[in-house]
C-alpha positions, -999 to 999 in steps of 0.1 A, spaced: 773 127 567 760 149 538 760 135 503 784 143 475 772 163 444 798 172 415 797 203 400 824 196 374 809 221 344 805 247 370 831 246 398 841 281 389 806 294 396 804 273 427 835 290 441 824 323 431 789 317 443 773 329 416 755 298 412 719 290 435 700 268 412 710 234 396 690 210 374 695 173 378 687 143 364 680 120 394 680 134 430 641 130 434 649 121 472 665 158 481 644 176 506 644 214 519 673 215 544 693 188 534 732 197 533 754 186 502 788 190 500 796 204 466 826 185 451 847 192 416 841 155 404 822 124 420 826 98 395 854 87 371 881 94 397 914 73 391 928 53 417 940 71 449 923 102 438 900 117 463 872 142 460 876 179 460 852 193 486 844 228 471 817 239 499 788 230 513 754 238 503 719 238 518 687 226 499 661 253 497 637 236 473 636 206 448 608 203 420 602 184 388 600 205 354 604 200 320 637 213 303 619 235 283 615 274 270 582 275 292 605 273 324 640 284 314 644 320 309 668 346 310 666 349 349 674 310 352 705 309 333 720 334 354 709 314 387 726 283 371 758 307 364 753 313 330 743 350 326 758 352 289 739 321 279 704 324 258 675 298 270 680 280 243 720 275 244 714 268 281 693 237 272 712 228 243 742 224 268 721 207 292 709 181 271 742 175 255 762 166 286 736 148 303 723 127 274 688 139 274 661 154 253 645 188 254 609 184 273 624 158 295 616 163 333 645 173 358 649 185 392 653 221 394 674 224 430 675 254 443 703 259 472 722 284 497 755 285 506 768 275 542 
């Protein structure tokens, strides 16, 4: 059974299939070829609430890299589903929502839609 991955901040981008990369803290054991069920939200569900499935994705690659301007450019912002954001804006958004720091290693996960 595939694992669930939450896309609560990028549900719209997943629904429109404009996002093909996600950066995550954790997910170290994710491998090429793994299937993942993209859901709106995984944690913080109230009693009786269920996961809302968006789609299934297939992992193309998973690698560690620092969260920095050396790795995140305009193309990466577009792949993340944020073509209107600058790399600086994307990094600020990521660090704010994930309570982490610039330069911290994160997993860059590339995927395709099934």
